[in-house]
N, C-alpha and C positions, 0 to 999 in steps of 0.2 A: 276864353280862358287865357290868362297871361303867359303861362308856360306851355309852349307847344309840345314839349316832350310828355308832360303830364297829361295834356289833352289827348295825345295819341294813345297813351296807355289806358286812359279812361274809356275812350271810344272803342278800343280793341276789346276791353273787358265787357263793355255793353254789348257789342256785336257778338262776342263769344257766348255770352249769357243768352242772347236772343236766339242764337243758333241752337243751343241746347234746348231751350223752351220750344222752338219750332219743331225740332225733331221729336221731342216728347209728345207734343200736341199731335203731330203726324201719327205717332204710335197709338195714341188714344183714339183718334177719330177715324182711322182707317184700319182695315183688318191686318195691316202689315206691322211687324215688329222689326225695327231697324237692325238690332243685333242678330236676330234669327235670319233675316234676309241676307245679311252680310255673310253669315256662316254658310248659307246656302249658295252664296255667290250669284244672287239674282241681279243681273245687270239692269233689268227693267226698273226695279225699285231703286236701284242705285242712280239711274238717270233721273228719276223723279226727285230724289233727294238732292241731286246736284242742281236741278232747276230751282228747287225750293231755296237752296243756299244762295244761288246767284240772284234770284229775285229779292231775297232778303237783303243781300249786299247792295243791290241797286237802291232799295228804299232807304237803307241806313246811310248810304253815301249822300243821297239827296237831302236827307234829314240833317246830316252833319253840316252840309253846306248852307242849308236854308233855315234851319231852326235856331232859335235863340237859346234854348235850354235843352238839356238832356231829356227832361220830362216830355217836352213836345216831340223830340225825336223818337222816344219810346212809344208815344201814342201813335205816331205814324207807322212805326214798325209793327205794332200790334194790329192796327187797322189793315195794313198790307197782308199780314199773316192770315187774318180772318177772311179777307177778300180772296186770297189764294185758295183757302180751304173751301169756301163757298163755291168758287169757280170749279174746283175739283168735283164737287158733288153735282153741280149744274151740268158740267161736261159729261159726267157719268150718266146722268138721267137722259141727256139729249143724244148721246153717242150711240151709233148702231152696235158697237161692241160693248161687252160687259167689262168695264175698265178694271175693276178689282180682280175679276177672274183672269183676264188677259195678263195683268201684272203678276199675278200669282203663278201663271204658267210661263213666266220669264219672257213675255213678248216685248222685246226691246223697242219695236216701233211704237207701241202704245206708251211706253216709258218716255220716249223722246217727245211724243205729242204732249204729255202732261208736263214734262220739263219745259217745253216751249211755252205752254200756257202759263206756268209759274213765272218764267222770265218776262213774258209779255205783261202780266199783271204787275210785276215789280216795276217795269218801265212806266206803265200808266200811273201807278201810285207815285213813283219818284218824280215824274213830270208834273204831277199835280201839287207837289209840295212847294209852295212859294211863300 
Protein backbone atom coordinates (compact mmCIF):
# COMPACT_ATOMS: atom_id res chain seq x y z
CA UNK A 1 0.00 0.00 0.00
CA UNK A 2 1.43 3.39 -0.99
CA UNK A 3 0.36 5.33 2.09
CA UNK A 4 1.89 3.81 5.25
CA UNK A 5 -0.49 5.72 7.54
CA UNK A 6 -3.52 4.36 5.75
CA UNK A 7 -2.00 0.87 5.78
CA UNK A 8 -1.49 1.14 9.54
CA UNK A 9 -5.10 2.14 10.14
CA UNK A 10 -6.37 -0.65 7.86
CA UNK A 11 -4.25 -3.31 9.55
CA UNK A 12 -5.29 -2.01 12.99
CA UNK A 13 -8.95 -2.29 11.95
CA UNK A 14 -8.38 -5.78 10.55
CA UNK A 15 -6.66 -6.92 13.74
CA UNK A 16 -9.31 -5.36 15.97
CA UNK A 17 -12.07 -7.07 13.96
CA UNK A 18 -10.20 -10.39 14.21
CA UNK A 19 -9.87 -9.98 17.97
CA UNK A 20 -13.61 -9.39 18.31
CA UNK A 21 -14.32 -12.42 16.13
CA UNK A 22 -11.81 -14.56 18.06
CA UNK A 23 -13.37 -13.63 21.40
CA UNK A 24 -16.88 -14.25 20.08
CA UNK A 25 -15.85 -17.65 18.68
CA UNK A 26 -14.23 -18.43 22.05
CA UNK A 27 -17.58 -17.55 23.67
CA UNK A 28 -19.47 -19.85 21.32
CA UNK A 29 -17.23 -22.92 21.34
CA UNK A 30 -16.28 -22.97 25.01
CA UNK A 31 -18.53 -22.95 28.06
CA UNK A 32 -17.13 -19.55 29.05
CA UNK A 33 -18.68 -16.18 28.34
CA UNK A 34 -16.11 -13.38 28.23
CA UNK A 35 -18.29 -10.70 29.84
CA UNK A 36 -19.54 -13.00 32.59
CA UNK A 37 -16.04 -14.26 33.43
CA UNK A 38 -14.79 -10.67 33.47
CA UNK A 39 -17.52 -9.69 35.93
CA UNK A 40 -16.57 -12.69 38.07
CA UNK A 41 -12.90 -11.63 37.84
CA UNK A 42 -11.82 -15.09 36.69
CA UNK A 43 -8.04 -14.76 36.20
CA UNK A 44 -7.74 -18.20 34.59
CA UNK A 45 -10.07 -17.35 31.71
CA UNK A 46 -8.41 -13.93 31.51
CA UNK A 47 -5.03 -15.62 31.03
CA UNK A 48 -6.49 -17.84 28.30
CA UNK A 49 -7.90 -14.82 26.51
CA UNK A 50 -4.57 -13.01 26.79
CA UNK A 51 -2.85 -16.00 25.20
CA UNK A 52 -5.45 -16.04 22.44
CA UNK A 53 -4.85 -12.35 21.71
CA UNK A 54 -1.05 -12.66 21.74
CA UNK A 55 -1.24 -15.73 19.49
CA UNK A 56 -3.51 -13.86 17.07
CA UNK A 57 -1.17 -10.84 17.12
CA UNK A 58 1.81 -13.04 16.23
CA UNK A 59 -0.08 -14.50 13.29
CA UNK A 60 -1.33 -11.14 12.03
CA UNK A 61 2.16 -9.65 12.37
CA UNK A 62 3.64 -12.41 10.25
CA UNK A 63 0.79 -12.14 7.76
CA UNK A 64 1.34 -8.38 7.40
CA UNK A 65 5.04 -8.87 6.79
CA UNK A 66 4.71 -11.87 4.45
CA UNK A 67 1.33 -11.63 2.69
CA UNK A 68 0.68 -9.66 -0.42
CA UNK A 69 -2.98 -8.95 0.28
CA UNK A 70 -5.24 -8.39 3.25
CA UNK A 71 -7.31 -11.37 2.08
CA UNK A 72 -4.33 -13.73 2.42
CA UNK A 73 -3.57 -12.28 5.84
CA UNK A 74 -7.18 -12.86 6.89
CA UNK A 75 -7.01 -16.46 5.70
CA UNK A 76 -3.90 -17.06 7.79
CA UNK A 77 -5.54 -15.43 10.80
CA UNK A 78 -8.65 -17.59 10.46
CA UNK A 79 -6.50 -20.70 10.04
CA UNK A 80 -4.54 -19.76 13.16
CA UNK A 81 -7.74 -19.22 15.16
CA UNK A 82 -9.11 -22.58 14.05
CA UNK A 83 -5.83 -24.30 14.96
CA UNK A 84 -5.83 -22.65 18.39
CA UNK A 85 -9.36 -23.82 19.12
CA UNK A 86 -8.65 -27.34 17.85
CA UNK A 87 -5.54 -27.39 20.05
CA UNK A 88 -7.67 -26.33 23.02
CA UNK A 89 -9.97 -29.31 22.51
CA UNK A 90 -7.13 -31.77 21.86
CA UNK A 91 -5.35 -30.56 25.00
CA UNK A 92 -8.60 -30.87 26.96
CA UNK A 93 -9.01 -34.47 25.76
CA UNK A 94 -5.42 -35.48 26.47
CA UNK A 95 -4.86 -33.55 29.69
CA UNK A 96 -5.18 -35.31 33.04
CA UNK A 97 -7.17 -32.36 34.38
CA UNK A 98 -10.61 -31.33 33.18
CA UNK A 99 -9.65 -28.05 31.55
CA UNK A 100 -13.10 -26.45 31.40
CA UNK A 101 -13.84 -27.39 35.02
CA UNK A 102 -10.46 -26.10 36.21
CA UNK A 103 -10.88 -22.81 34.36
CA UNK A 104 -14.38 -22.44 35.75
CA UNK A 105 -12.89 -22.88 39.23
CA UNK A 106 -10.43 -20.03 38.49
CA UNK A 107 -7.37 -22.32 38.32
CA UNK A 108 -4.77 -19.86 37.09
CA UNK A 109 -2.17 -22.56 36.46
CA UNK A 110 -4.42 -24.19 33.85
CA UNK A 111 -5.16 -20.75 32.40
CA UNK A 112 -1.43 -20.16 31.95
CA UNK A 113 -1.02 -23.56 30.29
CA UNK A 114 -3.72 -22.79 27.73
CA UNK A 115 -2.37 -19.26 27.21
CA UNK A 116 1.05 -20.75 26.53
CA UNK A 117 -0.50 -23.23 24.12
CA UNK A 118 -2.20 -20.40 22.20
CA UNK A 119 1.02 -18.37 22.02
CA UNK A 120 2.95 -21.45 20.85
CA UNK A 121 0.36 -22.16 18.12
CA UNK A 122 0.52 -18.51 17.11
CA UNK A 123 4.32 -18.75 16.78
CA UNK A 124 4.14 -21.95 14.73
CA UNK A 125 1.52 -20.53 12.36
CA UNK A 126 3.39 -17.20 12.13
CA UNK A 127 6.64 -18.99 11.28
CA UNK A 128 4.95 -21.00 8.56
CA UNK A 129 3.70 -17.92 6.71
CA UNK A 130 6.18 -17.33 3.91
